[in-house]
Backbone as CSV, one residue per row, in Angstrom:
resi,resn,N_x,N_y,N_z,CA_x,CA_y,CA_z,C_x,C_y,C_z
1,MET,199.768,133.037,82.632,199.790,133.354,84.038,198.437,132.979,84.654
2,PRO,198.413,132.151,85.702,197.151,131.779,86.328,196.548,132.963,87.086
3,LEU,195.218,132.972,87.155,194.536,134.050,87.868,194.661,133.923,89.378
4,GLY,194.765,132.719,89.893,194.857,132.533,91.334,193.490,132.541,91.985
5,ALA,193.469,132.745,93.282,192.230,132.698,94.052,191.393,133.951,93.839
6,VAL,190.100,133.792,93.981,189.196,134.935,93.957,189.289,135.587,95.331
7,VAL,189.766,136.818,95.364,189.902,137.529,96.629,188.572,138.158,97.023
8,GLU,187.933,138.838,96.063,186.719,139.574,96.400,185.862,139.778,95.158
9,ALA,184.574,139.570,95.301,183.606,139.929,94.267,182.821,141.116,94.798
10,VAL,182.450,142.034,93.910,181.697,143.225,94.312,180.327,143.169,93.651
11,ALA,179.289,143.398,94.447,177.923,143.397,93.921,177.190,144.635,94.416
12,GLY,176.558,145.341,93.488,175.715,146.461,93.863,174.380,145.937,94.369
13,CYS,173.812,146.615,95.360,172.523,146.180,95.891,171.639,147.376,96.209
14,ARG,170.349,147.182,95.988,169.376,148.247,96.238,169.127,148.438,97.727
15,ASP,169.167,147.345,98.490,168.884,147.393,99.926,170.017,146.678,100.650
16,LEU,170.973,147.458,101.133,172.170,146.888,101.742,171.835,146.020,102.955
17,ASP,170.970,146.497,103.833,170.633,145.720,105.031,169.985,144.383,104.679
18,ALA,169.078,144.404,103.707,168.416,143.156,103.301,169.402,142.192,102.656
19,SER,170.326,142.723,101.865,171.312,141.867,101.217,172.273,141.259,102.235
20,ILE,172.680,142.049,103.215,173.529,141.519,104.293,172.784,140.412,105.033
21,ALA,171.527,140.671,105.378,170.742,139.672,106.109,170.639,138.371,105.322
22,PHE,170.367,138.478,104.015,170.257,137.267,103.205,171.569,136.485,103.213
23,HIS,172.677,137.130,102.912,173.950,136.416,102.763,174.482,135.863,104.087
24,THR,174.186,136.520,105.197,174.633,135.978,106.482,173.757,134.804,106.909
25,ARG,172.460,134.875,106.636,171.554,133.777,107.014,171.660,132.586,106.065
26,ALA,171.705,132.855,104.775,171.668,131.772,103.792,173.012,131.084,103.617
27,LEU,174.101,131.854,103.643,175.411,131.293,103.304,176.405,131.322,104.455
28,ASP,175.954,131.726,105.643,176.800,131.779,106.834,178.008,132.699,106.674
29,LEU,177.891,133.701,105.817,178.970,134.675,105.704,178.896,135.629,106.888
30,GLU,180.036,136.160,107.285,180.109,137.117,108.387,180.320,138.512,107.821
31,VAL,179.833,139.512,108.530,180.152,140.894,108.176,181.532,141.178,108.759
32,LEU,182.514,141.306,107.874,183.889,141.558,108.311,184.134,143.038,108.559
33,ARG,183.431,143.871,107.782,183.578,145.324,107.925,182.371,145.980,107.279
34,ARG,181.926,147.049,107.897,180.833,147.831,107.305,181.187,149.301,107.409
35,ASP,181.221,149.957,106.263,181.569,151.364,106.198,180.507,152.080,105.376
36,GLY,179.604,152.766,106.046,178.587,153.543,105.348,177.773,152.716,104.382
37,GLY,177.938,152.973,103.093,177.141,152.328,102.065,177.710,151.047,101.517
38,GLU,178.595,150.387,102.245,179.100,149.102,101.766,179.443,148.186,102.927
39,ALA,179.466,146.900,102.638,179.799,145.902,103.646,180.662,144.819,102.994
40,LEU,181.648,144.351,103.731,182.510,143.272,103.272,182.136,142.019,104.036
41,LEU,181.713,140.978,103.301,181.308,139.712,103.906,182.321,138.637,103.565
42,GLY,182.452,137.664,104.425,183.366,136.554,104.191,183.479,135.718,105.444
43,VAL,184.617,135.078,105.606,184.917,134.270,106.780,186.153,134.858,107.434
44,ALA,186.036,135.201,108.709,187.157,135.802,109.438,188.389,134.918,109.318
45,GLY,189.520,135.537,109.065,190.772,134.809,108.965,191.112,134.342,107.563
46,SER,190.184,134.457,106.641,190.457,134.062,105.263,190.681,135.311,104.423
47,GLY,191.717,135.306,103.617,192.015,136.430,102.743,191.354,136.333,101.388
48,THR,190.560,135.291,101.151,189.898,135.107,99.850,188.422,134.800,100.062
49,GLY,187.701,134.748,98.951,186.305,134.362,99.002,185.391,135.389,99.631
50,ARG,185.713,136.648,99.484,184.911,137.707,100.100,183.905,138.284,99.118
51,LEU,182.833,138.828,99.673,181.792,139.469,98.885,181.601,140.883,99.424
52,ARG,181.858,141.879,98.591,181.648,143.279,98.977,180.314,143.722,98.392
53,LEU,179.407,144.117,99.263,178.101,144.618,98.864,178.142,146.137,98.924
54,VAL,177.748,146.783,97.838,177.785,148.238,97.748,176.372,148.736,97.475
55,ALA,175.907,149.663,98.304,174.556,150.201,98.154,174.479,151.108,96.936
56,VAL,173.560,150.787,96.047,173.240,151.623,94.885,171.716,151.589,94.743
57,PRO,171.006,152.246,95.672,169.549,152.109,95.735,168.813,152.525,94.473
58,GLU,169.374,153.423,93.685,168.695,153.871,92.467,169.057,153.035,91.250
59,ALA,169.981,152.117,91.369,170.476,151.347,90.229,169.424,150.394,89.676
60,ASP,169.375,150.317,88.381,168.551,149.337,87.666,167.067,149.389,88.008
61,ALA,166.574,150.498,88.517,165.173,150.574,88.925,164.219,150.267,87.774
62,ALA,164.594,150.634,86.557,163.704,150.431,85.419,163.940,149.102,84.701
63,LEU,164.963,148.367,85.082,165.264,147.107,84.408,164.370,145.982,84.919
64,PRO,164.064,145.005,84.069,163.289,143.853,84.535,164.124,143.011,85.500
65,GLY,163.454,142.163,86.265,164.145,141.292,87.204,165.075,140.326,86.485
66,PRO,166.067,139.805,87.187,167.029,138.899,86.555,166.403,137.559,86.208
67,ARG,166.898,136.977,85.124,166.506,135.638,84.724,167.754,134.773,84.746
68,LEU,167.574,133.520,85.008,168.711,132.608,85.029,169.435,132.636,83.698
69,TRP,170.736,132.717,83.756,171.636,132.732,82.611,171.548,134.035,81.819
70,ASP,171.084,135.115,82.476,171.197,136.431,81.860,172.655,136.682,81.520
71,ILE,172.878,137.403,80.454,174.253,137.793,80.125,174.657,138.894,81.089
72,GLY,175.807,138.750,81.668,176.296,139.766,82.591,176.819,139.154,83.872
73,PRO,177.433,139.965,84.693,178.103,139.469,85.905,177.152,139.319,87.085
74,ARG,176.193,138.439,86.973,175.237,138.238,88.066,175.339,136.840,88.673
75,LEU,176.327,136.067,88.317,176.420,134.685,88.780,177.682,134.498,89.604
76,LEU,177.510,134.088,90.845,178.626,133.780,91.729,178.523,132.313,92.110
77,GLY,179.617,131.730,92.562,179.610,130.320,92.927,180.139,130.096,94.322
78,ILE,179.562,129.108,94.997,180.020,128.715,96.322,179.737,127.218,96.467
79,TYR,180.666,126.473,97.022,180.457,125.039,97.225,179.611,124.776,98.460
80,SER,178.962,123.623,98.473,178.215,123.158,99.638,178.561,121.698,99.894
81,ARG,178.664,121.332,101.144,178.857,119.927,101.488,177.519,119.219,101.692
82,ASP,176.430,119.987,101.752,175.093,119.420,101.948,174.114,120.274,101.144
83,LEU,173.817,119.848,99.923,172.978,120.647,99.031,171.590,120.905,99.612
84,GLU,170.978,119.904,100.223,169.619,120.085,100.752,169.601,121.091,101.895
85,ARG,170.591,121.017,102.771,170.664,121.982,103.881,170.891,123.387,103.353
86,THR,171.782,123.534,102.389,172.052,124.844,101.815,170.818,125.400,101.130
87,ALA,170.110,124.558,100.367,168.884,125.005,99.701,167.837,125.445,100.726
88,ALA,167.696,124.703,101.805,166.724,125.062,102.843,167.082,126.399,103.485
89,LYS,168.370,126.631,103.724,168.801,127.906,104.320,168.549,129.066,103.362
90,ILE,168.800,128.860,102.085,168.553,129.907,101.088,167.065,130.236,101.035
91,ASP,166.221,129.218,100.989,164.775,129.437,100.941,164.282,130.129,102.213
92,ALA,164.778,129.700,103.377,164.361,130.304,104.648,164.797,131.767,104.756
93,ALA,165.886,132.127,104.084,166.399,133.497,104.120,165.728,134.390,103.079
94,GLY,164.773,133.847,102.338,164.049,134.642,101.362,164.522,134.486,99.932
95,GLY,165.465,133.583,99.695,165.926,133.316,98.338,165.055,132.258,97.678
96,ARG,165.487,131.798,96.535,164.744,130.765,95.809,165.723,129.750,95.254
97,SER,165.701,128.541,95.806,166.604,127.488,95.324,165.963,126.770,94.150
98,GLY,166.805,126.377,93.206,166.335,125.665,92.030,166.414,124.159,92.202
99,GLU,166.053,123.474,91.147,166.068,122.016,91.117,167.494,121.493,91.279
100,ARG,167.655,120.442,92.040,168.957,119.786,92.186,169.155,118.883,90.979
101,VAL,170.318,118.981,90.365,170.622,118.181,89.182,171.972,117.506,89.362
102,THR,172.137,116.382,88.697,173.412,115.669,88.673,173.742,115.393,87.221
103,ASP,174.910,115.819,86.806,175.338,115.672,85.422,176.691,114.974,85.368
104,PRO,177.004,114.329,84.234,178.333,113.738,84.065,179.398,114.835,84.125
105,TYR,180.510,114.519,84.748,181.626,115.463,84.865,182.914,114.644,84.729
106,GLY,183.370,114.470,83.503,184.508,113.582,83.267,184.116,112.161,83.610
107,ALA,184.931,111.489,84.422,184.643,110.116,84.831,183.709,110.068,86.030
108,ALA,183.379,111.222,86.597,182.528,111.285,87.786,181.227,112.026,87.445
109,THR,180.534,112.472,88.472,179.333,113.294,88.290,179.455,114.541,89.153
110,LEU,178.662,115.533,88.818,178.629,116.778,89.580,177.173,117.083,89.914
111,SER,176.878,117.164,91.206,175.531,117.532,91.656,175.555,118.992,92.061
112,GLU,174.506,119.726,91.679,174.478,121.150,91.989,173.063,121.681,91.829
113,PHE,172.890,122.932,92.207,171.669,123.667,91.917,172.025,125.134,91.795
114,VAL,171.121,125.898,91.253,171.292,127.343,91.213,170.231,127.950,92.119
115,ALA,170.534,129.122,92.651,169.606,129.800,93.550,169.628,131.291,93.269
116,LEU,168.484,131.909,93.447,168.388,133.353,93.317,168.415,133.946,94.710
117,GLY,169.401,134.795,94.932,169.531,135.452,96.233,169.053,136.883,96.161
118,GLY,169.509,137.679,97.104,169.115,139.075,97.171,169.655,139.885,96.013
119,ASP,168.896,140.894,95.629,169.305,141.858,94.610,169.685,141.226,93.278
120,GLY,169.023,140.131,92.928,169.220,139.550,91.610,170.526,138.818,91.414
121,ILE,171.188,138.412,92.478,172.423,137.641,92.355,172.064,136.164,92.289
122,TRP,172.468,135.531,91.207,172.298,134.089,91.060,173.537,133.402,91.627
123,TRP,173.324,132.316,92.333,174.414,131.502,92.880,174.377,130.139,92.222
124,THR,175.537,129.645,91.799,175.659,128.257,91.378,176.311,127.527,92.540
125,ILE,175.700,126.413,92.964,176.127,125.755,94.199,176.344,124.268,93.930
126,PRO,177.585,123.893,93.622,177.886,122.470,93.425,178.195,121.772,94.751
127,GLN,177.979,120.464,94.754,178.306,119.626,95.901,179.823,119.501,95.993
128,ALA,180.381,119.682,97.171,181.818,119.543,97.390,182.097,118.312,98.245
129,GLY,183.308,117.809,98.154,183.711,116.698,99.004,183.246,115.362,98.476
130,ALA,183.084,114.398,99.387,182.690,113.048,99.000,181.395,113.083,98.210
131,GLY,181.400,112.456,97.061,180.220,112.424,96.219,180.082,113.651,95.336
132,GLY,180.981,114.586,95.486,180.944,115.802,94.675,182.294,116.024,94.036
133,THR,182.466,117.141,93.439,183.709,117.467,92.766,184.320,118.684,93.416
134,ARG,185.605,118.685,93.573,186.294,119.838,94.127,187.145,120.438,93.024
135,LEU,186.756,121.614,92.588,187.541,122.324,91.594,188.580,123.161,92.314
136,ASP,189.471,123.774,91.593,190.519,124.597,92.165,189.904,125.644,93.091
137,ALA,189.881,125.349,94.395,189.173,126.207,95.329,189.898,126.260,96.667
138,ARG,189.484,127.173,97.507,190.024,127.315,98.847,188.897,127.075,99.834
139,THR,189.126,126.244,100.842,188.114,125.936,101.835,188.352,126.771,103.085
140,VAL,187.276,127.361,103.595,187.331,128.072,104.866,186.137,127.624,105.692
141,ARG,186.236,127.694,106.994,185.143,127.257,107.864,184.442,128.483,108.423
142,GLY,183.135,128.539,108.200,182.319,129.645,108.670,182.014,129.513,110.155
143,PRO,181.349,130.526,110.735,181.096,130.552,112.169,180.185,129.429,112.648
144,ALA,179.310,128.928,111.792,178.402,127.855,112.191,178.980,126.482,111.850
145,GLY,180.274,126.435,111.522,180.917,125.181,111.172,180.708,124.774,109.732
146,VAL,180.070,125.622,108.942,179.830,125.324,107.538,181.111,125.577,106.768
147,GLU,181.522,124.609,105.982,182.712,124.798,105.149,182.301,125.492,103.862
148,ILE,183.003,126.554,103.534,182.695,127.342,102.350,183.901,127.264,101.419
149,GLU,183.657,126.943,100.176,184.713,126.936,99.186,184.362,127.935,98.097
150,VAL,185.287,128.779,97.754,185.069,129.740,96.699,185.994,129.367,95.556
151,ARG,185.453,129.364,94.337,186.242,128.969,93.172,186.110,130.004,92.084
152,PRO,187.115,130.123,91.254,186.984,131.027,90.114,185.966,130.459,89.140
153,LEU,185.155,131.325,88.552,184.165,130.874,87.569,184.648,131.191,86.182
């Protein structure tokens, strides 16, 4: 049985307001709903590809900061049609974009980078569309005209 589309990912965050600010500025996600200690981000009109941020200010206070490829559910993915623009937006929003790499992917290539966002969430960001690879994903258009594709990882 196939898993189907990713409807929603849930991430705990120490600072809900800061995490909302990062994800709306860096990835053009919209706040679809905010109820007390949580917020649902995504693209209006799309039933998939949502990110629910839940405030857990005391969580992981004693743990070291995240490292790339840590074991655990800290890696989310989102496609970009313009890797340099996406990296610049992530950096301007207070995140940290990694080196852009291009690797063989079957008969084609896949260009991507990883970025560290708010609250220790790592993002893998492959190039979508012409010159990139489109995996089983759903495309939605964000408020700034940015096309966002969410894929199962």
